[in-house]
N, C-alpha and C positions, 0 to 999 in steps of 0.2 A: 400525401404516403410521407414522413419525417424518412430523412437515411439516418441512419447513427455510423458513422465511418470508425474514428475515435471514443474509445474509452478510456479514461483517464484512472485506475485504482490507487491510492495512500495506501499503502501499510506501512505499518512498524517493527514486522521482522518477527513478529508473535500470531501465535496459532490463531486470531482475533481475524486474522485477517482473511485466514483462506477463503468464508464467508463469501466474504468479496471476489476473492481473486473464481471462485466457481460460479455463484452469481452475477459475473459482468462475462466471462469464457459462454455461459450456454446466451445469454444474451449478442456477445460474437460471430458465435458459432453461426446463429440464425442472419443475424446481419454486416457478413466477413466483415469484420470490422478488424481493428486494432488493439488492441492493451495492452496503453499504456501504465507499468505497473512504478511509482515514486513512489523515490523516497526520502523525504528532509532530513538532511543531516543540521539539530541543533546550533544557532549561534554558539552559545555557553560551551555546548562538549568541547569545542574545536577548541573554544577561549583556553580549557584547562586542558585539555592536549600540549598547544604550545608554552603553555603560566609555569609544564612541570609535572599538574595530569599524569600526562603520557596515554591518552584516549584510553580512557576507565573508560571516559562514558560516553565514547565513540562507539562500541563494546563488537568487538571487533574479536572474529573468530577466534574462538578457545587457543588455536594448535597457532595462532599466532605469535611469536617468539618477541619476548622480551627485544631483544635490537635492536627490529623494525620497529614497535611502538616507535622508539626514542629515534629514530631514526627519518622516521617518515614528514612524508611531505603535504603540499596540501592535492597537487597530484593525484600519491599515490593512495592517497585518503578516498579519492570519490571515486578511483580503481578498484579500494577493493571493497568497497559499500557496492559498485553496481555487482562486482564478482556475488557477493555476500544476497544483493538480490536472486539476481540466477539461482545461485544456491539452494538459495532459499525453495522460491520458482520448482525447482528436479528435485527434494526434498519429501514435500510436500502436496505440490501437487500431481495425480495422476499424467500416465507418459498423457495417453492415448486424448485425452485434456488439453494437455501442450501441445501437442502436434495436430490441433486440426485452428486456435486460434493463433494469431502473430503477435508474444510477449516484446516490450521493450524498455530493456529496463531507464531511469528515470534517474541520476540521484543531482537534487540543488541538497545546498547551506540555505538556513538563513531560519526565520519563522516559519513553522508547519501550515497556516491558512496561508499565510501570502505568499508565500511562497507554491498553493499548490493552485492559489485565486490564478497566477504568473504562469503556470503550466499548463494547465487549460487554456487561457487566453495565445500563451502563445503556438502552442499544436493545436490547435483551433480542434478543440477536444469537446465532442456532440453530449458527453452525459457523464458524470461520476458514480461512480459506486465505490460507497465507505461506508465501514461498518465501523454500526457506534459503540463504545464499550463508557460512554461519563458517566459518572456517579447521577443519582436525582443533586444529593448536597451539592457537584459540583453544577450544575443544567439553573440551579436560582441562581448562585456566586460567579454568574459569569456567561457560563456555556459551554458546553464541550465543543473540540478543534469538530466537533463533526456540525453542532449545530452551528459553531458562525460561517463554515463553508459554505451550510444547505443560507446565510442568509447574506453572504457576499455573492456567491456564483455567480456567472453569468448565462451557463447550461445550468441541466435541468441536475441533481443527487438525486439519486435513490439510496437514500440512509436505511442499512440493514443492521436490526433490533438485534444479540442475541437471541433472545426470546420469538422472532419469526416466527413464525409456523410456512413456511412451504410448501406448496402438492405438489407428490413424486410426478415421477411418466408411469408411473405403475396410479395416478391417482387418489395416494395415497396424501394423510398429511403430516409433513414432516418437521419437527424444531430445524431452525437452519443447523444451530451449530450441532446439531446428532447429524448431521448426515455427513457420509462418507464415501458417496460420491466420488464427490473432491479428490481427497487426499488422497496421498499415494500412498 
């Protein structure tokens, strides 16, 4: 029997990430696994911030004062992003689901695919659960992030398409993007 102890869920802090978190939570509950919610800050966003863009590409919460955006340090950016990951979890995922599973936020700086693979290796993850939302055109010309993760990952990858159907507890089939059992 296989053991799943750590599941990495890359998130971009959009609603597209919700099915991956929900599906991973279902698996984590059964396997008593920890979920690492993984967010990557693009290197380019940080360069823009320190070059005078003042963090517009870093997607700070709307209530972050402009003064804070101007005075922010690299350490503060990571702390703010970790907090944003936890707030995203609180706002988007039902409390009973959050209470059944251990969630650990992890924020890294770099190129998304490289950082996902590095995090899997560093944290010895057993599975990656990722939602794919790349266009067909992008897949033709170099592949989406999900495609590149699937090709490079040292562990199994569960890629969830928004149009995929899953079986519910009531034995119904429902498109994963329409499932409300995970949403807060």
